[in-house]
C-alpha positions as CSV (number, residue, x, y, z in Angstrom):
1,M,67.6,13.1,-67.7
2,N,66.2,11.3,-64.6
3,R,65.9,7.6,-64.1
4,V,62.3,7.4,-65.3
5,Q,63.1,9.2,-68.6
6,A,66.1,6.9,-69.1
7,V,64.0,3.8,-68.7
8,L,61.3,5.1,-71.1
9,L,63.9,5.8,-73.7
10,A,65.4,2.4,-73.2
11,I,62.1,0.6,-73.9
12,G,61.3,2.8,-76.9
13,L,58.6,5.0,-75.4
14,G,60.6,8.2,-75.7
15,V,60.0,11.3,-73.7
16,A,57.0,13.2,-75.0
17,P,57.0,17.0,-74.9
18,A,54.6,18.7,-72.5
19,A,51.0,19.1,-73.9
20,A,51.7,16.6,-76.7
21,F,47.9,15.8,-76.9
22,D,46.4,18.9,-78.3
23,P,44.4,18.0,-81.5
24,A,43.3,21.7,-81.9
25,N,46.9,22.4,-82.6
26,G,47.7,19.2,-84.6
27,Q,49.3,17.3,-81.7
28,W,48.1,13.7,-81.2
29,G,50.7,12.2,-78.8
30,K,50.5,11.5,-75.1
31,T,50.7,14.3,-72.6
32,E,53.0,12.3,-70.3
33,P,55.4,9.6,-71.5
34,T,54.5,7.5,-68.5
35,D,50.8,7.3,-69.5
36,V,49.8,4.0,-71.2
37,R,47.8,4.6,-74.4
38,V,45.3,1.8,-75.1
39,M,43.3,1.5,-78.4
40,T,40.4,-0.7,-79.3
41,W,39.5,-1.1,-83.0
42,N,37.3,-3.4,-85.0
43,V,39.2,-3.3,-88.3
44,A,36.5,-5.0,-90.4
45,D,38.7,-7.7,-91.9
46,G,41.4,-5.4,-93.1
47,I,44.1,-7.3,-91.4
48,C,44.3,-10.6,-93.1
49,S,47.0,-12.5,-95.0
50,S,45.5,-12.0,-98.5
51,N,45.1,-8.3,-98.3
52,F,47.2,-6.1,-100.7
53,K,49.9,-4.7,-98.5
54,N,51.6,-2.3,-100.9
55,S,48.7,0.0,-101.7
56,N,48.3,3.5,-100.5
57,F,44.7,3.4,-101.4
58,N,43.1,0.5,-99.5
59,N,42.1,-0.4,-95.9
60,W,45.5,-2.0,-95.2
61,G,47.3,1.2,-95.9
62,A,44.7,3.2,-93.9
63,I,45.1,0.9,-90.9
64,V,48.9,1.2,-91.0
65,R,48.8,5.0,-91.1
66,T,46.2,5.3,-88.4
67,I,48.3,3.2,-86.0
68,A,51.5,5.1,-86.9
69,A,49.7,8.3,-86.2
70,I,48.1,7.4,-82.9
71,K,51.0,5.3,-81.5
72,P,49.1,3.2,-78.9
73,D,51.2,1.3,-76.4
74,V,48.6,-1.6,-76.4
75,I,46.0,-2.4,-79.1
76,I,43.1,-4.8,-79.0
77,F,41.8,-5.7,-82.4
78,Q,38.5,-7.3,-83.5
79,E,37.6,-8.8,-86.8
80,T,41.0,-9.8,-88.1
81,A,41.9,-12.9,-90.1
82,D,38.8,-13.0,-92.4
83,N,40.1,-13.2,-96.0
84,S,36.6,-13.9,-97.3
85,G,35.1,-10.9,-95.5
86,N,37.8,-8.7,-96.9
87,G,37.2,-9.9,-100.5
88,T,40.8,-10.6,-101.2
89,G,40.9,-14.3,-100.5
90,S,39.1,-17.1,-98.7
91,G,38.8,-18.6,-95.3
92,M,40.1,-17.6,-91.9
93,D,43.9,-17.2,-91.2
94,S,45.5,-19.6,-88.8
95,V,47.1,-18.2,-85.7
96,A,50.6,-18.7,-87.2
97,V,49.5,-17.1,-90.5
98,L,47.9,-14.1,-88.8
99,T,50.9,-13.7,-86.5
100,T,53.1,-13.4,-89.6
101,T,50.6,-10.9,-91.1
102,F,50.8,-8.7,-88.0
103,E,54.6,-8.8,-88.3
104,L,54.3,-7.6,-91.9
105,L,51.9,-4.9,-90.7
106,I,54.6,-3.7,-88.3
107,G,57.9,-4.1,-90.1
108,G,57.2,-4.9,-93.7
109,G,59.3,-7.2,-95.8
110,P,58.6,-9.7,-98.6
111,D,55.0,-10.9,-98.6
112,P,54.8,-14.7,-98.4
113,F,51.1,-14.6,-99.0
114,R,51.5,-12.7,-102.3
115,P,54.6,-14.1,-103.8
116,G,56.7,-11.5,-105.6
117,D,55.2,-8.6,-103.6
118,T,57.1,-6.6,-101.0
119,V,55.1,-4.9,-98.3
120,S,55.5,-1.2,-98.7
121,Q,52.7,-0.1,-96.3
122,Y,53.8,-0.9,-92.8
123,I,53.9,1.0,-89.5
124,Q,57.6,1.4,-89.2
125,A,57.7,3.0,-92.7
126,Y,56.0,6.0,-91.0
127,D,57.5,5.7,-87.5
128,P,60.6,3.6,-87.4
129,D,60.7,3.7,-83.6
130,L,57.1,2.3,-83.1
131,D,57.3,-1.4,-82.5
132,Y,55.0,-4.1,-81.2
133,P,57.2,-7.1,-80.4
134,Y,54.5,-8.9,-78.4
135,I,51.6,-10.3,-80.4
136,F,48.8,-12.6,-79.2
137,I,46.1,-14.1,-81.4
138,G,42.9,-15.5,-80.2
139,G,42.3,-19.2,-80.9
140,S,39.6,-20.7,-83.1
141,A,36.8,-18.2,-83.4
142,G,33.3,-19.3,-82.4
143,D,32.0,-17.6,-85.5
144,G,34.4,-19.4,-87.8
145,F,35.8,-16.4,-89.5
146,N,37.0,-13.7,-87.1
147,R,39.9,-13.6,-84.6
148,N,40.6,-11.1,-81.8
149,A,44.2,-10.0,-81.4
150,I,46.4,-8.1,-78.9
151,L,49.5,-6.1,-79.8
152,S,51.7,-4.7,-77.0
153,R,54.9,-2.7,-76.7
154,F,55.4,-4.4,-73.2
155,P,56.1,-8.1,-72.7
156,F,53.5,-10.6,-71.7
157,A,54.2,-12.3,-68.3
158,D,52.4,-14.3,-65.7
159,I,51.2,-12.0,-62.8
160,N,48.5,-14.2,-61.1
161,G,50.6,-17.3,-60.4
162,D,49.1,-19.8,-62.9
163,G,52.2,-19.9,-65.1
164,K,50.3,-18.4,-68.0
165,S,50.4,-14.9,-69.5
166,T,48.0,-15.2,-72.5
167,Y,44.5,-16.7,-72.7
168,I,42.4,-17.4,-75.8
169,T,39.3,-17.2,-73.6
170,M,38.2,-17.3,-69.9
171,P,37.4,-20.4,-68.0
172,T,33.8,-21.6,-68.1
173,I,31.7,-20.6,-65.1
174,R,30.2,-24.0,-64.3
175,F,27.2,-23.0,-62.3
176,Q,25.2,-19.9,-61.5
177,D,26.4,-17.8,-58.6
178,G,23.7,-15.4,-57.4
179,P,22.8,-13.0,-60.2
180,Y,25.6,-14.3,-62.4
181,P,24.7,-17.0,-64.8
182,A,26.9,-20.0,-65.8
183,G,28.7,-19.8,-69.1
184,D,31.7,-18.3,-70.9
185,G,32.9,-15.2,-72.7
186,G,30.5,-15.5,-75.7
187,I,30.7,-16.5,-79.3
188,R,34.3,-15.1,-79.8
189,G,35.5,-15.7,-76.3
190,F,37.4,-13.3,-74.0
191,V,40.9,-13.0,-75.3
192,H,43.2,-11.5,-72.6
193,A,46.8,-11.1,-71.6
194,E,48.8,-10.2,-68.5
195,I,51.4,-7.5,-69.2
196,D,54.6,-6.9,-67.3
197,L,55.1,-3.1,-67.2
198,P,58.7,-1.8,-66.5
199,D,59.4,-2.1,-62.8
200,D,61.6,1.0,-62.7
201,V,58.7,3.1,-63.8
202,Y,55.4,1.5,-62.8
203,A,54.3,0.3,-59.4
204,G,52.2,-2.4,-60.9
205,D,51.3,-4.3,-64.1
206,M,48.3,-4.6,-66.3
207,V,45.8,-7.1,-67.6
208,I,44.3,-6.3,-71.0
209,G,41.1,-8.0,-72.2
210,N,39.5,-8.1,-75.6
211,S,35.9,-9.0,-76.5
212,H,33.8,-9.0,-79.6
213,L,30.2,-9.8,-78.5
214,K,27.4,-11.2,-80.7
215,C,26.1,-8.8,-83.2
216,C,22.7,-7.8,-84.4
217,G,19.3,-7.0,-82.8
218,S,17.2,-10.2,-82.3
219,Q,16.3,-11.1,-78.8
220,S,18.6,-14.1,-79.0
221,D,21.5,-11.8,-80.0
222,R,20.7,-9.5,-77.1
223,N,20.5,-12.4,-74.7
224,Q,23.9,-13.8,-75.8
225,R,25.6,-10.5,-75.4
226,L,24.2,-10.0,-71.9
227,V,25.2,-13.4,-70.7
228,A,28.7,-13.1,-72.2
229,A,29.1,-9.7,-70.5
230,Q,27.9,-11.1,-67.2
231,N,30.4,-13.9,-67.4
232,I,33.2,-11.6,-68.3
233,A,32.3,-9.3,-65.4
234,Y,32.2,-12.3,-63.0
235,Y,35.6,-13.6,-64.2
236,I,37.3,-10.2,-63.9
237,Y,35.9,-9.6,-60.4
238,Y,36.1,-13.1,-58.9
239,M,39.3,-14.3,-60.5
240,Y,41.5,-11.1,-60.7
241,A,40.0,-9.2,-57.7
242,G,38.9,-12.2,-55.6
243,A,35.5,-10.5,-55.0
244,G,36.9,-8.8,-52.0
245,T,38.1,-12.0,-50.3
246,G,41.8,-11.8,-51.3
247,T,41.5,-15.3,-52.9
248,P,41.0,-16.0,-56.7
249,D,37.8,-17.9,-57.6
250,P,36.7,-17.9,-54.0
251,T,33.3,-19.7,-54.5
252,P,34.7,-21.7,-56.5
253,T,33.0,-21.9,-59.8
254,M,35.7,-21.7,-62.5
255,F,38.4,-24.2,-61.4
256,P,41.1,-22.8,-63.7
257,N,43.8,-25.3,-64.7
258,P,46.6,-24.6,-63.8
259,P,45.2,-23.0,-60.7
260,V,45.5,-19.3,-60.1
261,T,47.4,-18.6,-56.9
262,N,46.9,-14.8,-56.3
263,I,44.7,-11.9,-57.1
264,L,46.2,-8.7,-58.5
265,D,48.0,-6.3,-56.3
266,E,46.6,-2.8,-55.5
267,N,48.7,-1.2,-58.2
268,T,47.9,-3.5,-61.1
269,V,45.0,-2.6,-63.4
270,V,42.6,-4.5,-65.5
271,I,41.6,-2.8,-68.8
272,W,39.2,-4.5,-71.2
273,G,37.0,-3.6,-74.1
274,G,36.3,-4.2,-77.7
275,D,33.3,-4.3,-80.0
276,I,30.5,-4.7,-77.6
277,N,27.9,-4.4,-80.4
278,E,25.4,-2.5,-78.2
279,D,25.1,1.1,-77.3
280,E,24.7,1.4,-73.5
281,L,23.1,4.9,-73.9
282,T,20.3,3.8,-76.2
283,N,19.7,0.1,-75.6
284,G,16.9,0.6,-73.1
285,R,18.3,-1.8,-70.5
286,R,21.2,-2.6,-68.2
287,G,23.3,-3.9,-71.0
288,P,26.7,-5.5,-71.4
289,V,28.8,-2.4,-70.5
290,A,26.7,-1.7,-67.4
291,W,27.1,-5.3,-66.2
292,M,30.8,-5.4,-67.0
293,T,31.5,-2.2,-65.1
294,E,28.9,-2.2,-62.3
295,G,28.0,-5.8,-61.8
296,P,24.4,-6.6,-60.8
297,S,23.6,-2.9,-59.9
298,A,25.1,0.5,-60.1
299,G,26.8,1.9,-57.0
300,G,27.3,0.0,-53.7
301,N,29.9,-2.6,-53.1
302,N,29.1,-5.2,-55.7
303,G,30.9,-3.6,-58.7
304,T,33.7,-5.2,-60.7
305,D,36.6,-3.1,-59.6
306,R,39.3,-4.4,-57.3
307,D,37.9,-2.4,-54.4
308,N,34.3,-3.7,-55.0
309,S,33.2,-0.4,-56.4
310,D,32.0,0.2,-60.0
311,S,34.6,0.1,-62.7
312,A,34.6,2.8,-65.4
313,H,34.0,2.9,-69.1
314,D,35.1,5.5,-71.6
315,D,33.1,8.5,-72.8
316,A,35.5,9.1,-75.7
317,R,34.4,11.8,-78.2
318,C,35.7,13.1,-81.5
319,P,37.8,16.1,-80.5
320,F,36.3,18.4,-83.2
321,T,32.6,17.4,-83.2
322,N,32.1,15.9,-79.7
323,N,30.4,13.0,-81.4
324,R,30.5,9.7,-79.5
325,A,29.8,7.5,-82.6
326,T,32.2,4.7,-83.2
327,F,30.1,3.0,-86.0
328,G,28.2,4.4,-88.9
329,S,27.2,7.9,-89.7
330,G,25.0,8.7,-86.7
331,S,25.8,8.7,-83.0
332,T,26.0,4.9,-82.3
333,K,28.7,3.8,-80.0
334,L,29.5,0.1,-80.2
335,D,33.1,0.1,-79.1
336,Y,34.2,0.6,-75.5
337,L,37.2,0.5,-73.2
338,M,36.6,-0.3,-69.5
339,W,38.9,-0.3,-66.5
340,W,39.4,-0.5,-62.8
341,D,39.3,3.2,-61.9
342,S,40.4,2.5,-58.3
343,V,43.8,1.9,-59.9
344,A,43.9,3.9,-63.1
345,D,42.9,7.5,-63.9
346,V,42.3,8.9,-67.4
347,R,44.2,11.8,-68.8
348,N,42.9,11.8,-72.4
349,Q,40.3,9.9,-74.3
350,F,39.2,10.3,-77.9
351,I,37.7,8.8,-81.0
352,F,40.0,9.1,-84.0
353,R,37.9,10.2,-87.1
354,S,39.9,11.7,-89.9
355,D,36.9,13.2,-91.8
356,T,36.4,15.7,-89.0
357,I,40.0,17.0,-88.7
358,P,40.5,20.5,-90.1
359,S,43.1,21.0,-92.8
360,G,46.5,21.6,-91.3
361,L,45.8,19.6,-88.1
362,Y,46.3,16.1,-89.5
363,P,49.0,13.9,-88.0
364,P,51.9,13.9,-90.5
365,E,51.7,10.1,-90.8
366,I,48.4,10.2,-92.6
367,L,49.3,13.0,-95.1
368,G,49.7,11.6,-98.6
369,F,47.1,8.9,-98.2
370,L,44.9,8.3,-101.3
371,S,46.7,11.0,-103.3
372,N,46.6,13.4,-100.3
373,R,43.0,12.8,-99.2
374,P,43.7,12.1,-95.5
375,E,40.2,13.0,-94.5
376,L,39.1,9.7,-96.1
377,L,41.5,7.6,-94.1
378,T,39.4,6.1,-91.2
379,G,36.4,5.6,-93.4
380,I,38.4,3.4,-95.8
381,A,40.2,1.7,-92.9
382,S,37.0,0.3,-91.3
383,D,33.4,0.8,-90.6
384,H,34.4,1.2,-87.0
385,R,36.5,4.0,-85.5
386,P,39.3,3.6,-83.0
387,V,38.6,4.4,-79.4
388,V,41.8,5.6,-77.6
389,V,42.4,6.2,-73.9
390,D,45.6,7.5,-72.1
391,Y,45.7,5.9,-68.7
392,I,47.6,7.3,-65.7
393,L,48.9,4.3,-63.8
394,P,50.6,4.2,-60.4
395,L,54.3,5.0,-60.7
396,V,57.3,3.9,-58.6
397,S,57.9,6.5,-55.9
398,I,61.2,8.3,-56.6
399,G,61.2,10.3,-53.4
400,E,61.5,14.1,-53.0
401,P,63.7,16.6,-54.8
402,P,66.9,17.7,-53.1
403,A,66.6,19.8,-50.0
404,V,67.3,23.6,-49.8
405,F,71.0,24.7,-49.9
406,D,73.1,27.8,-50.5
407,I,76.0,29.0,-52.6
408,T,78.9,29.9,-50.3
409,A,81.4,31.3,-52.8
410,P,81.9,33.6,-54.4
411,A,80.4,35.8,-51.7
412,P,77.4,37.7,-52.8
413,G,78.5,41.1,-54.2
414,A,82.2,40.1,-54.1
415,Q,84.5,42.6,-55.9
416,A,88.0,42.3,-57.5
417,A,87.8,38.5,-58.0
418,D,90.7,37.1,-59.9
419,P,89.1,35.8,-63.2
420,A,91.8,33.1,-63.4
421,S,91.1,31.5,-60.0
422,V,87.3,31.7,-59.3
423,A,86.0,28.8,-57.3
424,V,82.2,28.2,-56.9
425,T,81.3,26.3,-53.7
426,W,78.0,25.5,-52.1
427,T,76.5,23.6,-49.1
428,A,75.5,20.0,-49.6
429,A,71.8,19.5,-50.4
430,D,70.2,16.5,-48.7
431,D,69.2,13.8,-51.2
432,A,71.1,15.4,-54.1
433,E,72.7,13.1,-56.6
434,T,74.5,15.6,-58.7
435,Y,74.8,19.4,-59.2
436,D,74.7,21.7,-62.2
437,V,76.6,25.0,-62.2
438,V,75.8,28.0,-64.4
439,I,77.7,31.3,-64.7
440,A,76.1,34.1,-66.8
441,T,76.4,37.8,-67.5
442,D,72.8,38.4,-66.6
443,A,70.7,37.8,-63.5
444,D,68.3,35.5,-65.3
445,L,71.2,33.1,-66.1
446,L,70.4,33.1,-69.8
447,D,73.6,34.5,-71.3
448,T,75.9,31.8,-70.0
449,V,79.6,31.6,-70.1
450,V,79.9,28.4,-68.0
451,T,77.4,25.5,-68.0
452,V,78.6,22.3,-66.4
453,G,76.4,19.4,-65.1
454,E,76.5,16.2,-63.1
455,L,79.1,17.3,-60.6
456,A,79.4,15.0,-57.7
457,G,81.0,17.3,-55.2
458,T,80.2,20.7,-53.7
459,S,82.7,22.8,-55.5
460,Y,83.8,23.8,-59.0
461,D,86.9,25.6,-60.1
462,V,86.3,27.8,-63.2
463,P,89.1,27.1,-65.7
464,A,91.5,30.0,-66.2
465,G,90.8,32.0,-69.3
466,T,87.0,31.5,-69.1
467,L,86.1,34.7,-67.3
468,A,87.0,38.2,-68.4
469,F,88.5,41.1,-66.4
470,C,86.3,43.8,-65.0
471,T,83.0,42.0,-65.6
472,T,80.0,41.3,-63.3
473,Y,78.9,37.6,-63.4
474,Y,76.0,35.7,-61.8
475,V,76.2,32.2,-60.4
476,G,73.5,29.6,-60.2
477,V,73.7,26.0,-58.8
478,T,71.0,23.4,-59.1
479,A,70.9,20.1,-57.1
480,V,69.4,17.2,-59.0
481,N,68.0,13.7,-58.2
482,D,65.5,11.4,-59.8
483,A,62.6,13.2,-58.2
484,G,63.5,16.6,-59.5
485,E,65.7,19.7,-59.1
486,T,66.2,22.3,-56.4
487,M,68.0,25.7,-57.1
488,A,70.2,27.3,-54.5
489,A,68.1,29.4,-52.2
490,N,70.4,32.5,-52.6
491,Q,70.9,32.4,-56.4
492,P,71.8,34.2,-58.5
493,V,75.0,35.3,-56.6
494,A,76.7,38.2,-58.3
495,F,80.4,38.9,-58.2
496,T,82.7,41.2,-60.2
497,T,86.2,40.3,-61.5
498,R,89.0,42.7,-61.0
499,A,90.5,45.0,-63.7
500,L,93.7,43.6,-65.2
501,A,95.6,46.6,-63.8
502,D,94.1,46.2,-60.3
503,L,97.0,44.3,-58.6
504,T,97.0,45.6,-55.0
505,G,95.7,48.0,-52.5
506,P,97.5,50.9,-50.7
507,A,99.3,48.4,-48.5
508,L,101.1,47.0,-51.6
509,D,100.3,43.5,-50.3
510,G,99.3,42.1,-53.7
511,V,95.6,41.9,-52.8
512,P,93.4,43.7,-55.3
513,D,91.1,46.2,-53.7
514,G,88.8,47.0,-56.6
515,V,90.4,50.4,-57.4
516,V,92.9,51.1,-60.1
517,S,95.4,53.6,-58.7
518,V,99.0,54.7,-58.7
519,A,99.6,52.0,-56.1
520,D,98.9,49.4,-58.8
521,L,101.3,51.0,-61.2
522,N,104.1,51.1,-58.6
523,F,103.4,47.6,-57.5
524,Y,103.7,46.3,-61.1
525,L,106.9,48.3,-61.7
526,G,108.4,46.5,-58.8
527,L,107.4,43.1,-60.2
528,W,108.7,44.0,-63.6
529,L,112.0,45.3,-62.4
530,D,112.4,42.0,-60.4
531,T,111.4,40.0,-63.5
532,D,108.8,38.3,-61.3
533,P,106.9,35.8,-63.4
534,A,103.7,37.6,-62.3
535,A,104.8,40.5,-64.5
536,D,104.5,38.3,-67.6
537,L,101.2,39.6,-69.0
538,T,101.4,39.1,-72.8
539,G,103.6,38.2,-75.8
540,P,104.7,40.3,-78.8
541,A,101.2,40.1,-80.2
542,L,99.9,42.1,-77.3
543,D,97.0,39.5,-77.0
544,G,97.1,39.2,-73.2
545,I,98.5,35.7,-73.4
546,P,101.7,35.4,-71.3
547,D,104.7,34.1,-73.3
548,G,107.0,33.1,-70.4
549,V,109.3,36.1,-70.8
550,V,109.1,39.4,-68.8
551,S,110.0,42.1,-71.3
552,V,109.3,45.7,-72.2
553,V,106.3,44.4,-74.1
554,D,104.7,43.4,-70.8
555,L,105.5,46.9,-69.3
556,N,103.9,48.7,-72.2
557,F,100.9,46.3,-72.1
558,F,100.3,47.0,-68.4
559,I,100.7,50.8,-68.7
560,A,98.2,50.8,-71.5
561,E,95.7,48.8,-69.4
562,W,96.4,51.0,-66.4
563,L,95.7,54.2,-68.4
564,S,92.5,52.9,-70.0
565,S,91.0,51.1,-66.9
566,P,88.2,52.8,-65.0
567,S,89.1,53.6,-61.5
568,T,86.6,50.9,-60.3
569,C,84.9,48.0,-62.1
570,P,81.1,48.0,-62.3
């Protein structure tokens, strides 16, 4: 396991298998564990304190199972806190009450809002390792009944120098600046948070923004949406990117208090989105999404990205129908994610819609819903569907894999090796941290007899009794560091152990020559007659395990081996 994998495990992100996102084969996870999965979802009042939290048949249970199945790293919610809208209570939850409600959504427990009830439908009931310890709730909603919320697996932390990490809205733009009007983030504000990504893995951090723009189709509604989007675009570009000047709020027009001291670095991304309440494809104008990503015009150097280019927005589709709809039964897209694409790339993007998933391909977390009707899940959860994007963010450089090296012993093709004293040695590989050694009976190094890892040096002595007599073995050595692995350039190296009866060559010098002959018999007889400890080959059980006594048993054992040995080992 390399350093990046260890850090991911430590923070609970795990190490995903390759190609973990493959809906056509029922796989809904991330392709790479270092990708950051962000989800936006208007939950249509389903997350509120008065909801029934122990039902497998309602919107609460459906929301829980959806989150457990998709496993986002960061979630932005719209339309939470409205008990009246959900039909289970009255009024809007306070920030404190809604925070407790989210904690119940994640970890369950006794329900203080429904005395006597215990929450049985919660995220960790379906995935115990999925946690969102960082919760931020938007302040008093301009509409009087909805709140926006952010859940994160990563901590909130100040990254622009103002001493704050979470914001219930953006500062008011006090006067018009060119094509950008004065104003704020709209009826429900622009809830956003600065997120500290693990420094051992990611080269930068992240800002996440959440917006729920004015609904409906009157000209006033459309005007409100557009002005709010223009203000959000201005805020992101001028405050977090400095509008290309290197200085936050360079004009100035926003006068944040406390003041912001720095723009974001080149490896930190801004991702924002929510329920925009307008389909940019069919609205007949340069609408909110165009303004928030492109600024006053498409192309050129007046976009909202850190590098002055246009930012990007998702084109998420249902994996099975290619439908882009996030609302209703047609093709209307109201929910978007947007980002600085000079910093972040996209690996996967999709709309999660359970009614389109073929049988057998459902995530296991949603099986059993509504008496095993998982296809109804997202329709019961909300009238909006989740939009999910897996972002590829800049990672910490961990250098290059180890340099090329060679195995130096055993010598390639070596014969008559003593199985009790085989040593594997190799040249040092530049930048290697450890080495792994494998000895196998096949050239593909699959049928292993020795597997040892994390060796610090450049040699390994094979324990006596591990290798058999008269057998061909193959050696492989791998150099390892955080950046990867390098196999020895000359592996596999083959060598053959001697026959038990091969003790010497014609010179009777005690050096096996790879041939079993009368010289070996004579040599052994000399050892045996001298009661040399080297003549101790076995005990009374004739099991080849020396017993510390040189006796006729050893003589009989050797003669039997000598008679049965091939003249040469393979």
